[in-house]
C-alpha positions in Angstrom: 86.8 45.0 -7.2 89.6 47.2 -5.9 88.4 49.3 -2.9 90.4 52.1 -1.2 89.1 53.2 2.1 90.4 56.5 3.5 90.2 58.0 7.0 90.8 61.7 6.5 93.2 63.6 8.8 91.8 65.0 12.0 92.5 68.6 12.8 94.9 68.6 15.8 93.1 68.8 19.2 93.7 67.8 22.8 92.9 64.3 21.8 95.9 64.2 19.5 98.6 64.3 22.2 100.9 65.4 19.5 103.8 66.5 21.7 103.7 63.1 23.5 103.6 61.2 20.2 106.4 63.2 18.6 108.8 63.5 21.5 108.1 60.9 24.3 106.3 57.9 23.0 108.4 57.4 19.9 107.4 55.2 16.9 103.7 56.0 17.2 101.9 58.6 15.0 98.5 58.8 16.6 96.3 57.3 19.3 93.7 55.0 17.6 93.1 53.4 14.2 89.9 53.7 12.1 87.9 50.8 13.5 84.9 51.6 11.3 86.9 51.1 8.1 88.4 47.8 9.4 84.8 46.6 10.1 83.7 47.8 6.7 86.5 45.9 5.0 85.4 42.7 6.8 81.9 43.2 5.3 83.2 43.2 1.7 83.0 40.1 -0.5 86.0 37.9 -0.1 87.2 38.4 -3.7 87.4 42.2 -3.2 90.8 43.7 -2.9 90.6 46.2 0.0 93.2 48.8 1.1 92.9 51.1 4.1 94.7 54.4 4.2 94.7 56.5 7.4 95.8 60.0 6.6 96.6 60.5 10.2 99.6 58.2 10.0 100.5 58.1 6.2 100.4 60.3 3.1 97.5 59.7 0.7 98.0 57.8 -2.6 97.0 60.5 -5.2 96.6 58.1 -8.1 95.6 54.8 -6.4 94.9 51.5 -8.3 91.2 51.4 -7.3 87.7 51.1 -8.7 86.0 52.6 -5.7 87.3 55.2 -3.2 85.4 55.3 0.1 86.0 58.2 2.5 84.7 58.2 6.0 84.5 61.0 8.5 83.3 62.4 11.8 81.9 65.9 12.0 85.3 67.3 12.8 86.7 65.7 9.7 84.0 66.9 7.3 86.0 69.7 5.8 88.8 67.3 4.9 86.4 64.6 3.8 84.7 67.0 1.4 88.1 67.9 -0.1 89.1 64.2 -0.6 85.7 63.3 -2.1 86.0 66.1 -4.6 89.6 65.3 -5.5 89.1 61.6 -6.2 85.7 62.2 -8.0 87.3 64.8 -10.3 89.9 62.2 -11.2 87.3 59.7 -12.3 87.0 57.4 -9.3 83.7 56.2 -8.0 83.5 57.8 -4.6 81.5 56.7 -1.6 80.9 58.8 1.5 80.3 57.3 4.9 81.0 57.6 8.6 79.3 59.1 11.6 78.7 62.6 10.0 77.3 61.1 6.8 75.0 59.0 9.1 73.9 62.1 11.0 73.6 64.5 8.0 73.4 62.5 4.7 71.8 65.5 3.0 75.1 67.4 3.2 76.8 64.8 0.9 74.2 64.7 -1.9 76.5 66.6 -4.3 79.8 65.4 -3.0 79.7 61.6 -3.6 78.4 59.1 -6.1 76.9 57.0 -3.2 76.3 57.9 0.5 76.2 55.2 3.1 74.2 56.6 6.1 73.9 54.6 9.3 75.3 51.4 10.7 76.9 49.5 7.8 76.5 45.8 8.6 73.5 45.4 6.3 73.5 48.3 3.9 77.2 48.0 2.9 76.6 44.4 1.8 73.7 45.7 -0.3 76.0 48.2 -2.0 78.6 45.5 -2.6 76.0 43.3 -4.3 74.6 46.2 -6.4 77.7 47.9 -7.6 79.2 45.2 -9.8 75.8 44.8 -11.4 75.4 48.5 -12.1 72.4 48.8 -9.8 74.0 51.0 -7.2 71.9 53.7 -5.6 72.8 57.3 -4.5 71.8 56.6 -0.9 72.0 53.5 1.3 70.4 54.4 4.6 69.9 52.1 7.5 66.4 52.6 9.0 66.1 49.5 11.1 67.9 48.0 14.1 71.3 46.3 13.5 72.1 43.3 15.6 75.7 43.3 16.6 75.8 39.6 16.3 76.0 40.4 12.6 79.1 42.6 13.0 82.2 40.7 11.8 85.7 40.6 13.3 87.3 43.7 11.9 90.1 43.4 9.3 92.8 44.5 11.8 95.4 43.0 9.5 94.8 45.8 7.0 95.8 48.4 9.6 99.4 49.5 10.3 99.0 48.7 14.0 102.5 49.6 15.0 101.8 53.3 14.3 99.0 53.6 16.9 99.2 54.0 20.6 96.2 51.6 21.1 93.9 49.6 19.0 90.1 50.1 19.0 87.4 47.5 19.5 83.7 47.8 20.3 81.3 45.9 22.5 78.1 48.0 22.4 76.3 50.8 20.6 73.8 53.2 22.2 73.4 54.9 25.5 70.4 55.0 27.9 70.8 58.7 28.9 69.6 61.8 27.1 72.2 64.5 27.3 71.0 67.4 25.3 74.2 68.1 23.5 75.0 64.5 22.5 74.4 63.0 19.0 75.0 59.4 20.1 71.4 58.6 20.9 70.3 60.3 17.7 72.4 57.8 15.7 72.4 54.7 17.9 69.4 55.0 20.1 68.8 54.8 23.8 68.7 51.0 24.1 72.3 49.7 24.1 73.0 46.7 21.8 75.9 44.5 22.5 78.0 41.8 20.8 78.2 38.3 22.4 81.2 38.2 24.7 82.6 35.3 22.7 82.6 37.5 19.7 84.8 40.0 21.6 87.0 37.1 22.5 87.5 36.3 18.8 88.5 39.9 18.2 91.0 39.8 21.0 92.4 36.5 19.7 93.1 38.3 16.4 94.7 41.2 18.1 97.0 38.9 20.1 98.1 37.2 16.9 99.1 40.7 15.6 101.1 41.5 18.7 98.7 44.1 20.2 98.8 44.7 23.9 97.0 48.0 24.4 93.3 48.1 23.5 90.5 50.7 23.8 86.8 49.9 23.9 85.3 52.8 22.0 81.8 52.3 23.3 80.3 55.7 24.1 79.2 54.2 27.4 80.4 50.7 28.2 78.1 50.4 31.1 74.9 51.7 29.3 73.5 48.2 30.1 75.1 47.3 33.4 74.1 43.6 33.3 75.7 43.0 29.9 78.7 45.1 30.9 79.2 42.8 34.0 79.0 39.8 31.7 81.7 41.3 29.5 84.0 42.2 32.4 83.7 38.7 33.9 84.5 37.2 30.5 87.5 39.5 30.1 88.7 38.6 33.6 88.7 34.9 32.7 90.3 35.7 29.3 93.1 37.8 30.9 93.8 35.1 33.5 94.1 32.5 30.9 96.3 34.6 28.6 98.5 36.1 31.4 96.9 39.5 31.4 98.1 40.1 27.8 96.0 43.3 27.3 95.8 46.7 28.9 92.3 48.1 28.4 90.7 51.6 28.6 87.1 52.6 27.8 84.4 55.2 28.3 81.7 55.0 30.9 79.2 57.2 32.8 79.9 58.5 36.3 77.4 56.2 37.9 80.1 53.6 37.6 81.2 54.8 41.0 77.8 53.8 42.6 77.9 50.1 41.6 80.6 48.4 43.7 80.3 45.0 41.9 80.8 46.7 38.5 83.6 48.9 39.8 85.4 45.9 41.3 85.2 44.0 38.0 86.9 46.8 36.0 90.5 46.3 37.2 90.0 42.5 37.4 89.3 42.6 33.6 92.5 44.6 33.0 90.8 48.0 32.7 93.3 50.7 33.7 91.6 53.9 32.8 88.1 55.2 31.9 87.0 58.4 30.2 84.0 60.0 32.0 81.9 62.9 30.8 81.7 65.1 33.9 80.9 68.3 32.0 80.4 70.6 35.0 80.6 70.7 38.8 77.5 72.9 38.8 74.4 70.9 39.4 72.2 73.5 37.7 74.2 73.2 34.5 74.0 69.4 34.6 70.2 69.5 35.0 70.0 72.0 32.1 71.9 69.5 29.9 69.8 66.6 31.2 72.9 64.9 32.5 71.1 63.8 35.6 73.3 60.7 36.1 76.0 63.1 37.4 73.8 64.5 40.1 73.1 61.4 42.1 76.3 61.6 44.3 78.9 64.3 45.1 81.1 64.2 42.0 84.4 64.5 43.9 83.3 61.5 46.0 82.5 59.5 42.9 85.9 60.4 41.4 87.8 59.3 44.5 85.8 56.1 44.6 86.9 55.3 41.0 90.5 56.1 42.0 90.2 53.8 45.0 89.3 50.9 42.6 92.7 51.4 40.8 91.3 53.2 37.8 92.7 56.4 36.3 90.2 59.0 34.9 90.2 61.0 31.8 87.3 63.4 31.7 85.4 65.8 29.6 84.2 69.2 30.7 82.1 71.9 29.0 82.0 75.6 29.2 79.0 77.6 27.8 75.8 76.2 29.4 73.0 78.8 29.8 73.7 78.6 33.6 77.4 79.4 33.1 78.8 82.9 33.9 82.3 84.3 34.2 82.4 82.8 37.7 82.1 79.4 36.1 85.8 79.5 35.1 87.0 79.7 38.7 84.6 76.9 39.8 85.9 74.7 37.0 89.5 75.5 37.9 89.0 74.7 41.6 87.0 71.5 40.8 89.5 70.1 38.3 92.4 70.9 40.5 90.8 69.2 43.5 89.8 66.2 41.4 93.4 65.5 40.3 92.2 64.8 36.8 95.2 65.5 34.5 93.6 64.7 31.1 90.8 67.3 31.6 89.4 67.8 28.1 87.6 71.1 28.4 85.5 72.1 25.4 83.2 75.0 24.5 79.6 74.0 24.3 79.0 73.2 20.6 75.6 72.5 19.0 75.9 69.5 16.7 73.3 69.2 14.0 70.2 67.0 14.8 70.8 67.1 18.6 68.1 68.5 21.0 70.6 71.3 21.9 70.9 72.4 18.2 67.1 72.4 17.8 66.5 74.4 20.9 69.2 77.1 20.2 68.1 77.3 16.5 64.5 78.2 17.6 66.0 80.7 20.1 68.1 82.3 17.3 71.3 81.6 19.3 73.3 79.7 16.7 76.1 81.5 14.9 75.8 80.9 11.2 78.9 79.5 9.5 80.7 79.0 12.8 82.5 75.8 14.0 80.0 73.1 14.9 82.2 70.1 15.2 85.5 70.9 17.0 84.9 72.0 20.6 88.7 72.2 21.4 89.3 75.4 19.4 88.8 79.0 20.4 85.3 79.3 18.9 81.9 77.7 18.7 78.5 78.0 17.0 76.7 78.8 20.3 76.0 82.3 21.6 76.2 82.0 25.4 73.5 83.4 27.6 75.3 84.2 30.9 78.3 86.1 29.5 79.4 87.7 26.2 81.0 85.6 23.5 84.3 87.4 24.0 84.2 86.9 27.7 83.7 83.2 27.2 86.7 82.9 24.8 88.9 84.9 27.1 87.9 82.9 30.2 88.3 79.6 28.3 91.9 80.5 27.2 92.9 81.7 30.7 91.5 78.6 32.4 93.7 76.4 30.3 96.7 78.5 31.0 96.2 78.2 34.7 95.4 74.5 34.7 98.4 73.5 32.6 101.0 75.7 34.3 103.8 73.6 35.8 102.3 74.3 39.3 98.8 73.2 38.0 100.1 70.0 36.6 102.1 69.1 39.7 99.2 69.9 42.1 96.8 67.7 40.2 99.3 64.8 40.2 99.5 65.1 44.0 95.7 65.4 44.4 95.1 62.3 42.3 97.8 60.1 43.9 96.4 60.7 47.4 93.5 58.5 46.4 94.6 56.3 43.4 95.3 52.7 44.4 98.2 51.2 42.5 97.5 48.1 40.4 97.6 44.8 42.2 100.5 42.5 41.7 103.6 43.4 39.7 104.0 46.7 38.0 102.9 46.6 34.3 106.2 48.3 33.5 109.6 46.8 33.7 112.3 48.9 35.5 114.0 49.5 32.1 110.7 50.9 30.7 110.2 53.2 33.7 113.8 54.5 33.5 113.5 55.0 29.7 110.3 57.0 30.2 111.8 59.1 33.0 114.8 59.9 30.8 112.8 61.0 27.9 110.5 63.2 29.9 113.5 64.7 31.7 115.4 65.6 28.6 112.5 66.5 26.3 109.9 67.9 28.7 111.3 69.0 32.1 114.8 70.5 31.4 113.4 72.7 28.6 111.1 74.2 31.3 113.9 75.2 33.5 114.6 74.6 37.3 111.1 75.6 38.4 109.5 72.9 36.3 112.0 70.3 37.5 111.2 71.3 41.1 107.4 71.0 40.5 108.0 67.6 39.0 110.1 66.4 41.9 107.5 67.6 44.5 104.8 65.6 42.6 106.6 62.3 42.7 105.1 59.7 45.2 108.5 58.6 46.5 106.9 56.6 49.3 104.7 54.7 46.9 107.0 53.6 44.1 104.3 51.7 42.2 102.7 55.0 41.4 105.8 56.8 40.1 105.1 55.7 36.5 101.6 57.1 36.9 103.0 60.5 38.0 105.4 60.5 35.0 102.5 59.6 32.6 100.5 62.5 34.0 103.3 64.9 33.3 103.5 63.6 29.7 99.7 64.2 29.4 99.9 67.6 31.0 102.9 68.8 28.9 101.2 67.5 25.7 98.1 69.5 26.5 100.1 72.5 27.4 101.9 72.3 24.1 98.6 72.3 22.3 97.3 75.2 24.3 100.4 77.3 23.5 100.0 76.7 19.8 96.3 76.8 19.4 94.6 78.8 22.2 96.5 82.1 21.8 94.7 85.4 21.9 93.4 86.4 18.5 92.1 89.9 18.9 93.2 93.1 17.2 96.5 93.2 19.1 97.3 89.7 17.8 96.2 90.6 14.2 98.6 93.6 14.3 101.4 91.3 15.4 100.7 89.1 12.4 100.7 92.1 10.1 104.1 92.9 11.4 105.3 89.4 10.7 103.9 89.7 7.2 105.9 92.9 6.7 109.0 91.3 8.1 108.6 88.4 5.7 108.1 90.7 2.7 111.2 92.6 3.8 113.4 89.5 4.3 112.3 88.2 0.9 112.1 91.6 -0.9 114.7 90.7 -3.6 112.6 87.6 -4.6 109.4 89.5 -4.5 110.6 92.4 -6.6 111.8 90.1 -9.4 108.4 88.3 -9.4 109.7 85.0 -8.0 107.3 85.0 -5.1 104.1 86.6 -3.9 103.3 87.4 -0.2 99.8 88.2 1.0 97.8 88.3 4.2 94.2 87.3 4.4 92.6 88.6 7.6 89.6 86.5 8.6 86.8 87.8 10.8 86.9 86.2 14.3 89.7 84.0 13.2 93.5 84.1 12.9 94.9 85.6 9.7 96.2 83.4 6.9 99.6 84.3 5.6 100.1 83.2 2.0 103.4 82.6 0.2 103.4 81.7 -3.5 106.6 80.4 -5.2 106.4 81.5 -8.9 109.9 81.6 -10.3 113.6 80.7 -9.9 114.8 80.9 -6.3 118.1 80.0 -4.5 119.1 78.2 -1.3 119.1 81.4 0.7 115.5 81.9 0.0 114.5 78.7 1.7 116.6 79.4 4.7 115.1 82.9 5.2 111.6 81.8 4.4 111.8 78.9 7.0 113.0 81.3 9.7 110.3 83.9 9.1 107.4 81.4 8.7 108.5 79.5 11.8 108.4 82.8 13.7 104.8 83.5 12.5 103.6 80.0 13.5 105.4 80.0 16.9 104.2 83.4 18.0 100.6 83.4 16.7 97.7 81.1 15.8 97.8 82.2 12.2 97.8 79.6 9.4 100.2 79.6 6.4 99.3 78.8 2.8 102.3 77.7 0.7 101.6 77.6 -3.0 104.2 75.9 -5.1 103.8 76.8 -8.7 107.4 76.5 -9.7 110.3 74.5 -8.4 113.8 73.7 -9.8 114.9 70.2 -9.4 118.1 71.2 -7.7 116.1 72.9 -4.9 114.1 69.8 -4.0 116.3 69.2 -1.0 116.1 72.8 0.2 112.3 72.7 0.1 112.2 69.5 2.1 114.5 71.1 4.7 112.0 74.0 5.0 109.1 71.6 5.4 110.9 69.6 8.1 111.6 72.8 10.0 107.9 73.7 9.9 106.5 70.2 10.5 105.7 70.8 14.2 103.0 73.3 12.9 101.9 71.1 10.0 98.2 71.2 10.8 98.3 75.0 10.3 100.1 74.8 7.0 98.2 74.2 3.8 100.3 73.3 0.8 99.1 73.5 -2.8 101.3 72.0 -5.5 100.8 72.9 -9.2 100.3 69.9 -11.4 103.4 70.8 -13.4 105.8 70.3 -10.5 104.0 67.7 -8.5 106.5 65.1 -9.5 109.2 67.1 -7.8 107.4 67.8 -4.5 106.9 65.3 -1.7 104.3 66.5 0.8 103.3 64.1 3.6 99.6 64.7 4.0 99.7 63.2 7.5 101.8 66.1 8.5 100.7 69.0 6.4 97.3 69.8 4.9 97.8 68.9 1.2 95.4 70.9 -1.0 94.2 69.7 -4.3 93.7 72.9 -6.3 95.0 72.9 -9.8 
């Protein structure tokens, strides 16, 4: 059997760090590979030929040599997952849907896939692999019992293009003991954490070492959900790292009560952990109680953060705006708290009600869910929750302005200084060579600081810990993170009210005027689709013979629209002359920075002439 497993592209978000990937890191296309697909591949029969395609780093094979096409997806990928399932199914492939969203809402896939795999895959995927060759496959394979992680195999890391990722994912545990109202983890994995034997983790690390991996991320939603087993793992990792010369740099996710267990906290850096993502959500205790995030109320949060810093661990953190207790004053409290905490990677999201969660159930009963609104991506300027303590528009405006303040040059520099007052540098030699440090400094100077002018350079210099040279690299990394998030904010969190829509109408008129000759002879069509509560979509359709000048003018006008608004662009290519292939590719290269907001549809007649990288642009599959 030939199996193609696909990880659909994610819409860009804070988590993408696109600016950093494109301009500073170099050679990497995204942060983490699809661990679930690598695990699924390891569960297949040994005589199956398995290929993994991650659309976040490579373009899709449109006519693969495969018997089965499996498409996974989180909630935020559902729209793209649905498109891919339809495309491959319409072309005669047997399609299987899986992933976390199919596990949470399998009913939404009933008409999209030939088979749906819902739940943890260790047992049910093997059932499908036995059934399919015999023609006994079912429409739904759903795990209803408890999966022992002893039965989870070493993932097929060898099937991943590991050199294109910033870090490689692995997993120790599933489940979380807490009951946060907005979280779907306990809905899918339960409240009793299950773990792999530590020796099993060691086998996975051995495989990663063979493949030359040094940077690894434990994707556990809460690594310390069971503190006893977490300590066992960390002790094992300490011994492993000592034996292998601290080959790995680790990061993970944990709850804030990490700060209240000194033994646990001391073990983290000894195991090679360098950073931890913590869901802080809010500095307001009433909001934390409302969300049932009681683990964050046991100690002053700033004290907890500084305790973690003092152990030598950096913190990435999640924050939420839109709790019932939140008002317009909440934005100032969040600003002051995040600034004081020194957290640079402050992922602030709007409260979003994910299906099947207690929050979704409560708000549905109260009639406070917005039908058809975004229910998966909490980093965009919109949500499916109607707030209680402020108007919806007040929430969006405050959210946008909060980001602009935090990620100003002054805001980035102040947080660097506030963190480095308390962060203890790693023991022993720096993990970076002098050449690596100089190289990173040069790239951030040329590509990040100088474009911001003298004021940005001055803020950068004042943030450097010149008397603590071991922390200079940390300061530079924080600037990379801050500028990457600022870049995302500038491109995605712009005002989208009537004034913004009028600007886009002006851009559309300017585009029509610049391309009037081509429009009048029927070679192109230009239209503007104004969407309620969303940015407009500017559509350009290529219908007839064009010339080189067209592509130059079109690129200039479209780039202006994308740079100065949050609008999307739909480019329909119905006709293309072979001699203009190069000019089309030049247009696409110029617009690639905005690729996640550009949907390209290619007519079957000219598909052989058009190369569209679906990891950069949204490739549509309409006829």
